[in-house]
C-alpha positions as CSV (number, residue, x, y, z in Angstrom):
1,M,89.0,-2.1,-12.1
2,E,86.7,-3.7,-9.7
3,K,83.5,-5.1,-10.9
4,L,80.3,-3.2,-9.5
5,S,78.2,-5.0,-7.5
6,I,74.6,-5.7,-9.2
7,Y,73.0,-4.8,-5.6
8,G,72.9,-1.8,-3.6
9,K,71.3,1.5,-4.1
10,K,70.1,3.1,-7.3
11,Q,69.3,7.2,-7.5
12,L,67.6,8.4,-10.3
13,N,65.8,11.7,-10.6
14,P,62.5,12.3,-12.4
15,G,62.8,11.6,-16.3
16,E,66.2,9.7,-16.1
17,S,66.3,5.9,-16.8
18,V,68.8,3.3,-17.1
19,L,69.1,-0.2,-18.5
20,M,71.0,-2.6,-16.3
21,D,72.3,-6.1,-18.1
22,Y,72.0,-9.4,-16.2
23,G,72.9,-11.8,-18.6
24,I,69.5,-13.5,-19.4
25,F,67.8,-10.3,-19.1
26,T,68.0,-6.3,-19.1
27,L,66.2,-4.7,-16.3
28,G,64.8,-1.0,-17.4
29,I,64.2,1.5,-14.8
30,K,62.7,4.9,-15.5
31,R,61.7,7.4,-12.7
32,N,58.6,9.3,-12.8
33,D,57.8,12.2,-10.4
34,E,56.3,10.0,-7.8
35,G,57.0,6.6,-9.2
36,W,59.0,4.0,-11.3
37,Y,58.6,2.1,-14.4
38,L,60.2,-1.3,-14.4
39,K,60.4,-3.4,-17.3
40,S,62.2,-6.8,-17.9
41,F,63.8,-7.1,-21.4
42,D,64.5,-10.7,-22.5
43,D,68.1,-11.1,-23.9
44,V,67.7,-10.2,-27.5
45,G,71.1,-11.1,-29.1
46,D,72.1,-10.8,-32.8
47,G,73.5,-7.3,-31.9
48,Q,70.1,-5.6,-31.2
49,E,70.0,-2.9,-28.4
50,N,67.1,-2.3,-25.9
51,D,65.5,1.2,-26.3
52,T,65.0,3.3,-22.9
53,N,62.0,4.7,-24.5
54,E,60.2,1.1,-24.1
55,I,60.7,1.1,-20.3
56,V,57.4,3.0,-20.0
57,D,55.7,-0.1,-21.5
58,G,56.3,-2.1,-18.5
59,T,54.9,-2.0,-15.1
60,Y,54.4,1.5,-13.3
61,Y,54.9,1.5,-9.5
62,H,53.2,4.7,-7.8
63,S,55.8,4.6,-4.6
64,G,56.0,8.5,-3.7
65,K,58.6,11.2,-4.0
66,S,61.9,9.2,-3.0
67,N,64.5,9.0,-6.0
68,K,66.0,6.2,-4.6
69,L,65.7,2.1,-5.2
70,I,67.3,-0.5,-3.3
71,L,68.4,-3.7,-5.3
72,A,68.9,-6.6,-3.2
73,P,69.2,-10.6,-3.4
74,A,66.8,-12.8,-2.1
75,L,66.3,-16.8,-2.2
76,P,63.5,-18.3,-4.3
77,V,59.9,-18.4,-2.9
78,K,59.9,-22.2,-3.2
79,P,62.0,-25.2,-2.4
80,M,64.5,-26.4,-4.7
81,V,65.1,-29.9,-5.9
82,F,68.5,-31.4,-6.2
83,K,69.0,-34.4,-8.3
84,S,72.2,-36.5,-8.5
85,S,73.4,-40.0,-9.5
86,R,77.0,-39.6,-8.3
87,I,76.9,-39.1,-4.7
88,I,76.8,-42.6,-2.6
89,I,77.4,-42.5,1.4
90,S,78.3,-45.3,3.2
91,P,76.6,-46.6,6.5
92,K,77.4,-44.3,9.5
93,Q,79.3,-41.8,7.3
94,R,78.7,-37.8,7.1
95,I,79.3,-35.9,3.9
96,T,79.4,-32.1,3.3
97,F,79.0,-30.8,-0.1
98,F,77.9,-27.4,-1.8
99,V,75.4,-26.6,-4.5
100,K,74.8,-23.0,-6.2
101,I,71.2,-21.6,-5.5
102,P,70.0,-19.1,-8.3
103,L,69.2,-15.7,-6.7
104,I,66.2,-13.4,-7.3
105,L,66.7,-9.7,-7.7
106,Q,64.4,-7.7,-5.4
107,V,63.7,-4.1,-6.0
108,Y,62.4,-1.8,-3.0
109,A,61.5,2.1,-3.1
110,S,63.4,4.0,-0.8
111,K,64.1,1.5,2.0
112,K,64.6,-2.3,2.0
113,Q,61.0,-3.1,3.9
114,D,58.5,-5.7,3.0
115,E,56.0,-2.6,2.6
116,N,58.1,-1.1,0.1
117,L,58.9,-4.1,-2.3
118,L,57.8,-3.2,-5.7
119,A,59.0,-6.3,-7.9
120,E,61.2,-9.5,-8.2
121,F,63.0,-10.8,-11.0
122,P,65.1,-14.2,-11.3
123,L,68.8,-13.8,-12.1
124,Q,68.6,-17.1,-13.5
125,Q,66.0,-19.0,-15.6
126,I,64.4,-21.3,-12.8
127,S,62.1,-24.4,-13.9
128,N,59.2,-25.9,-12.0
129,T,59.2,-29.6,-10.8
130,W,57.4,-31.9,-8.5
131,F,58.9,-33.5,-5.4
132,G,57.6,-36.7,-3.8
133,E,54.6,-38.9,-5.0
134,P,52.0,-38.0,-7.5
135,V,49.5,-37.6,-4.8
136,N,51.2,-36.2,-1.7
137,G,54.3,-34.4,-3.3
138,E,54.8,-30.7,-3.5
139,V,55.6,-27.9,-6.2
140,A,59.3,-27.1,-6.4
141,F,61.9,-25.6,-8.5
142,A,64.6,-27.7,-10.5
143,L,68.0,-26.9,-9.2
144,E,70.5,-26.9,-12.2
145,S,73.5,-27.2,-10.4
146,E,76.5,-29.9,-10.0
147,H,77.8,-30.5,-6.5
148,Y,81.2,-29.4,-5.2
149,L,83.1,-31.1,-2.3
150,D,85.7,-28.0,-2.0
151,L,84.1,-24.5,-1.4
152,K,87.4,-23.1,-2.7
153,T,86.6,-24.3,-6.0
154,I,83.5,-22.1,-6.4
155,E,84.0,-18.9,-8.2
156,I,82.2,-15.7,-6.8
157,D,79.0,-14.9,-8.6
158,E,76.3,-12.7,-7.4
159,R,73.8,-14.5,-9.2
160,F,74.1,-17.4,-7.0
161,A,74.3,-18.4,-3.4
162,I,76.4,-21.2,-1.9
163,C,74.3,-23.7,-0.1
164,P,76.5,-26.2,2.2
165,I,74.5,-29.5,2.7
166,S,75.6,-32.0,5.4
167,I,74.0,-35.4,5.4
168,Y,74.8,-38.2,8.0
169,N,73.8,-41.6,6.8
170,N,72.5,-43.1,10.0
171,D,71.3,-46.5,8.3
172,N,73.0,-49.8,7.7
173,A,72.8,-49.6,4.1
174,A,74.7,-47.3,1.7
175,L,72.6,-43.9,0.9
176,E,72.5,-43.2,-2.9
177,L,71.1,-39.7,-3.4
178,E,68.6,-39.5,-6.2
179,R,66.3,-36.3,-5.3
180,L,66.7,-34.1,-2.4
181,I,64.7,-31.0,-1.4
182,I,66.3,-27.9,-0.3
183,R,63.8,-26.0,1.4
184,V,65.5,-22.3,0.5
185,D,62.3,-20.5,1.6
186,Q,62.9,-21.2,5.2
187,M,66.8,-20.4,4.9
188,H,68.7,-17.2,5.6
189,L,71.0,-15.7,3.2
190,V,74.2,-14.4,4.7
191,K,77.3,-12.7,3.1
192,H,80.8,-14.0,4.1
193,N,84.1,-13.5,2.5
194,N,82.3,-12.1,-0.8
195,H,80.3,-14.9,-1.3
196,L,76.4,-14.9,-0.5
197,V,75.9,-18.2,1.4
198,T,72.6,-19.8,2.5
199,S,71.9,-21.4,5.9
200,Q,73.7,-24.7,6.4
201,V,71.4,-27.8,5.7
202,K,71.9,-30.5,8.2
203,L,70.4,-33.9,7.4
204,E,70.1,-37.0,9.3
205,Y,68.9,-40.0,7.0
206,K,67.3,-43.0,9.0
207,G,66.3,-45.1,6.1
208,K,63.7,-45.2,3.4
209,D,60.8,-45.9,5.9
210,Y,61.8,-43.1,8.2
211,L,61.2,-39.4,8.1
212,S,64.7,-37.8,8.2
213,S,65.5,-34.9,10.3
214,V,66.7,-31.7,9.0
215,N,68.0,-28.4,10.5
216,Y,68.8,-25.0,9.1
217,G,71.6,-23.2,10.8
218,F,74.8,-21.2,10.8
219,S,78.5,-22.6,11.1
220,K,81.5,-20.4,11.8
221,A,83.4,-22.0,8.6
222,Y,81.1,-21.0,5.9
223,H,79.1,-17.8,7.9
224,G,81.9,-16.3,10.0
225,E,81.9,-15.3,13.5
226,N,79.1,-12.4,13.0
227,H,76.6,-13.3,10.7
228,E,76.1,-10.4,8.0
229,I,72.3,-11.5,7.1
230,V,71.5,-10.3,3.6
231,A,67.8,-11.9,3.7
232,K,65.8,-13.5,6.1
233,P,63.8,-16.6,5.7
234,R,60.6,-16.0,3.6
235,N,58.6,-18.9,5.4
236,P,60.3,-19.4,8.4
237,E,59.6,-22.5,10.9
238,G,61.2,-24.2,13.6
239,K,65.1,-25.0,13.5
240,S,64.5,-28.9,13.8
241,M,62.2,-30.5,11.5
242,L,61.0,-34.2,10.5
243,K,60.5,-33.8,7.0
244,I,60.4,-36.0,3.6
245,N,63.7,-34.5,2.4
246,F,64.5,-37.5,0.1
247,H,62.6,-39.0,-2.7
248,F,63.6,-42.1,-4.3
249,I,62.5,-42.9,-7.8
250,K,60.7,-46.6,-8.0
251,N,61.9,-48.8,-10.8
252,I,58.4,-50.1,-11.7
253,Y,60.3,-53.0,-13.9
254,R,62.3,-54.4,-11.1
255,S,60.6,-57.2,-9.2
256,E,61.1,-57.1,-5.2
């Protein structure tokens, strides 16, 4: 039997309720005459079961007479920081690899429109982190993902999006990745070959003393001929930007 998607339409009549298990949490939904109760239950374990009667302890959203909810995926609201100590790029070489971005479950009333968004729930636990120097850095999420060199080795999992990253080392020294920021809030989410895929990240590294250029775009190899866009960028900017994309941890015990 084909596994049902965790996304799509949910139709409930007044008085009806449902519990939807997402692994790390269970989403409780109860329809009222003109609104919805939504409650996130943490994974309790030990054979305990959630009670639909407890859904009304959650938040109530007064949205009107439509009995339809739309459950849709979205990328996180803040950038994500990828840490690595196992990727070294030789001078004038380009590498493409892939990471898995944890997705957010969005709940819309009636139609998928910005004004109809009721709530958001992370499908995986995400930790906050800091990118850059203490004074001029920025808040981000920590990306707990290994890297993959072959897209075919990544299993389909609707809780994650695949992010293609291409880095060109336009420097005369080898580039050892330490911390790379992925600005998912400025990227599209696309469905292709049953995978959810983000915009491709194209980076040019010019050395530690220069800002690297970054471009977020589409590729036929990863997004297909016609892009089936699932979600637009939360924080759109220009396609080509000069950004601080790499951060190298300083060794305070090393004399230079």
